[in-house]
C-alpha positions in Angstrom: 112.0 113.6 92.6 110.1 111.7 95.2 109.9 113.6 98.6 110.2 112.4 102.1 107.1 110.6 103.5 105.9 111.6 107.1 106.8 109.1 109.7 103.2 109.2 110.8 101.9 108.3 107.3 99.9 105.2 106.8 101.8 102.1 105.9 100.3 100.0 103.1 101.1 96.4 101.9 100.5 95.9 98.3 100.3 92.2 97.2 100.4 91.4 93.5 102.3 88.9 91.4 102.4 91.4 88.5 105.8 93.0 89.2 105.3 95.9 86.8 101.9 96.9 88.4 103.5 96.3 91.9 106.3 98.8 91.0 103.9 101.4 89.6 101.6 101.2 92.6 104.5 101.5 95.0 105.8 104.5 93.3 102.4 106.1 93.0 101.3 105.6 96.6 104.7 106.8 97.9 104.4 110.0 95.9 100.9 110.5 97.5 102.3 110.3 101.1 102.1 106.7 102.1 104.8 104.3 103.4 104.6 101.2 101.0 105.8 97.7 101.3 105.4 95.2 98.3 105.0 91.4 98.3 104.7 89.2 95.2 102.4 86.5 96.7 100.5 85.5 99.8 103.4 83.8 101.4 105.8 86.8 101.1 102.8 89.0 102.4 102.5 86.9 105.6 106.3 87.2 106.2 106.1 90.9 105.9 103.1 90.9 108.3 105.2 89.2 110.9 107.5 92.3 111.2 105.1 95.1 110.4 101.8 96.3 111.6 100.1 97.6 108.4 97.3 100.1 108.3 95.8 98.7 105.0 96.4 95.7 102.6 95.9 96.0 98.8 95.6 92.6 97.7 95.3 91.1 94.1 92.8 88.3 93.8 94.1 86.2 91.2 97.6 85.1 92.3 99.4 81.7 92.0 99.2 79.6 95.1 97.2 81.1 97.9 94.9 83.7 96.0 93.7 86.9 97.5 90.4 85.6 98.6 92.0 82.7 100.5 94.5 85.1 102.0 91.6 87.5 103.2 89.5 84.7 104.6 92.5 83.3 106.4 93.3 86.7 108.1 89.7 87.1 109.0 89.5 83.6 110.5 92.5 84.7 112.7 90.6 87.7 113.9 93.0 90.1 112.1 90.9 93.1 111.3 93.5 95.0 109.1 91.6 96.8 106.4 91.8 95.0 103.0 91.2 96.4 99.5 90.9 93.6 96.8 92.0 94.1 93.2 90.7 91.8 90.3 90.4 91.6 86.6 87.2 89.7 87.1 84.0 91.7 86.2 81.3 89.4 87.5 79.2 91.0 90.3 79.3 87.6 92.0 83.1 87.9 92.3 82.8 91.3 94.0 80.2 89.7 96.4 82.5 86.7 97.2 85.3 89.2 97.8 83.2 91.2 100.4 81.9 88.0 101.9 85.4 87.0 102.9 85.7 90.1 104.9 87.4 92.6 102.5 86.6 96.2 103.1 86.4 97.1 99.4 86.8 95.8 95.9 88.2 97.4 92.8 88.2 96.0 89.3 91.2 96.1 87.0 92.0 98.1 85.0 91.5 101.1 87.2 92.6 104.7 87.4 95.3 105.2 90.1 93.4 108.2 91.4 90.4 106.0 92.1 92.5 103.5 94.0 94.0 106.3 96.0 90.4 107.7 96.9 89.2 104.4 98.0 92.4 103.8 100.2 91.8 107.3 101.8 88.1 106.3 102.4 89.1 103.1 104.2 91.8 104.7 106.2 89.3 107.5 107.3 86.9 104.8 108.5 89.7 102.9 110.3 91.0 106.1 111.9 87.5 106.9 113.2 87.2 103.5 114.8 90.6 103.9 116.3 89.7 107.2 117.8 86.8 105.6 119.5 89.1 103.1 121.2 89.1 104.2 124.9 92.6 102.7 125.7 94.3 99.7 127.1 94.5 98.3 130.6 98.0 97.4 131.8 97.5 96.1 135.3 97.0 99.1 137.6 97.7 101.4 134.7 95.6 102.7 131.9 96.7 104.3 128.7 94.2 106.5 126.9 94.9 106.2 123.3 93.0 109.5 122.1 94.7 111.6 124.8 98.0 109.8 124.8 97.7 109.8 128.6 99.1 107.0 131.0 97.3 106.9 134.4 97.5 105.0 137.6 94.2 105.4 139.3 93.6 109.1 138.9 97.2 110.0 138.9 98.8 111.0 135.7 102.1 109.3 134.8 104.6 111.5 133.0 105.7 110.3 129.6 108.3 111.8 127.4 107.1 112.6 123.9 109.0 109.5 122.6 107.5 107.3 125.1 104.0 108.5 124.5 104.4 108.1 120.7 105.8 104.4 121.1 103.1 103.5 123.6 100.5 104.9 121.3 101.8 102.7 118.4 101.7 99.6 120.6 98.1 100.3 122.0 96.6 100.9 118.6 98.0 97.4 117.6 97.6 95.2 120.7 98.9 91.7 120.1 100.7 92.7 116.9 104.5 92.1 116.8 106.0 95.4 115.7 109.7 95.6 114.4 112.1 98.3 115.5 112.2 99.6 112.0 108.5 100.0 112.1 108.5 101.7 115.5 111.1 104.0 114.2 108.8 104.8 111.3 105.6 105.4 113.3 107.1 106.7 116.5 107.5 110.4 115.5 111.1 110.3 114.6 112.5 108.0 117.3 116.0 106.9 116.2 115.9 103.1 115.5 119.1 102.7 117.7 117.2 104.3 120.6 114.2 102.0 120.4 115.4 99.4 122.9 116.3 102.2 125.3 112.8 103.7 125.0 111.2 100.4 125.5 113.3 99.8 128.6 112.1 103.1 129.9 108.5 102.4 129.2 108.8 99.0 131.0 109.9 100.9 134.1 106.7 102.8 134.1 104.1 100.1 133.2 105.5 96.8 134.4 105.3 95.3 137.8 108.7 93.7 137.2 110.6 95.4 134.3 113.1 92.7 134.1 110.4 90.2 133.5 107.9 92.2 131.5 104.2 91.0 131.4 102.7 93.6 129.1 105.5 95.0 126.8 107.4 91.8 125.5 110.2 91.1 123.3 109.7 88.7 120.4 113.3 87.7 119.6 114.4 88.4 116.2 111.3 90.3 115.3 110.6 93.2 117.6 108.2 93.8 120.4 104.5 93.3 121.2 102.0 94.8 123.7 99.8 92.3 125.5 97.2 94.3 127.5 94.8 92.9 129.9 91.5 91.7 128.4 88.2 93.6 129.2 
């Protein structure tokens, strides 16, 4: 029986119009410790991305409507740097080059061994994690949050955060500008109860906002979740 997946596990969006393959990949990746969300086409993928901040996308190239190459190109044009692994039945090297030129991180031909897909996913996630660790932090007015150390400071003074507040602020800081749903925050926030998300956000605002009742940095996106909008530069 499939065991529980860690709340800190990577969240992968798999996009493929082959429902049988979609179900198999979803089951296999979950069994190997990943949160997985499935979409049957690019339109559904876009809807899912409005509510979740994914760690990686696995996208089939040959889909009806907007294909995988078009979806990848569109996301990169929007400066969305979510890692993308393309899947395709096409074997021509030029197809692989075209996929990489759109901004994909890797390209895997069908049919493939599930283990190879898993290894490629792990390789991409390791690279992304290394880049995230190099992120110094985010500026929030007079406050600065160090992502790697999970520390909030005002000038040289350390601001105390509870473990729940630190986990949530870390999720936001790693995904600046991305709307994150309450469910996603619950999944990524180290076991924070979904019903307490609003309470934790309110407490965070008291610590980082000039006016917590009119938040500048940690804003509500009605019907979708929350978004952190740090200062640029």
